[in-house]
N, C-alpha and C positions, 0 to 999 in steps of 0.2 A: 598860344600856338597849338595847332591841332596835333593829335597823336600821329597822323600820317606825316605831317611836316617834320616832326621830331624823328620819326623812323627814317625818313629819307635823309635827313641831316646826319643821323648817326651812321647810316650805311655809307653815305658819301665820305664822311670823315674816316671811317674804317678802311674803305677801299683805297682811298688816296694815300693813307698812311702806310698800309701794308704793301702797297705797290713798290716801295723801296727795298723791301726785304730780299727779293731775288737778286737785285743789283749788289747789295751788300754781301750776300752769300757768294755770288760769282766772283767778285773782286777778292774777297777773303780767300776763297779756295784757289783761284788761279794766280793770285798776286799780280794780275795784269790790269792796268788801268789805261792802256794805250788808246782805246776807243772812247774813253770817258772825257767829256768836254769840261775842262777846268773852268771855262767862262760860265757855262750853264750851271754847274754845281755851285760856283761861287755866288752867282746872282740868286739862284734858287734858295740856297741856305740862308742868305741875307734876308730874302723875302719871307721865308718861314719864321726866322727870328723876329721879324717885324709883326707877323701875324700873331706870334706868341705874345709879344708885348701888347698888341691890341687886345687880345683876350684878357690879359691881366688888367688893362685899363678899364675894360667894360665889365669885368668880373664874370666872364663866361668860361666855366669849367670845360665844356666840350671843345671850345676853340683852343683853350690853353692845353688840354690833354692831347688832342690830335696833333697840334703843332709842336709840342714838346717832343713827342715820339718821332714825328717826321724830322725835326731838327736833329735829333740824335742819329737817325738813320742816314740822312743826307750828309750830315757832318762827318760820319764815319767814312763814307765814300770819298768825300772831299779830303779828309786827312790822309787816307790811304793813297789817293791820287797824288797829293803833294809829296808824301814820303817816297813813293815808288818812282814817279816821273818828274818830280819838281813842278815848277810853275809853267810848264810848256804844254 
């Protein structure tokens, strides 16, 4: 794979992973998850878990690392949503 392709992949993984940090911080500070969609976060977290499993199966550290971090961040929001608002 070319250096440019690796760079683009690294930047894409970095940006899509850190994109969840502002949501985690906002929910943590405000303790409000009223506008967070339980359905979206449930499906997304499950999808990221599967991407992580895929990374394990193909032995791709970039796929595993990016999705492990994203899984933690999205999982935190999902857990806070369930604890604060329940399954509604």
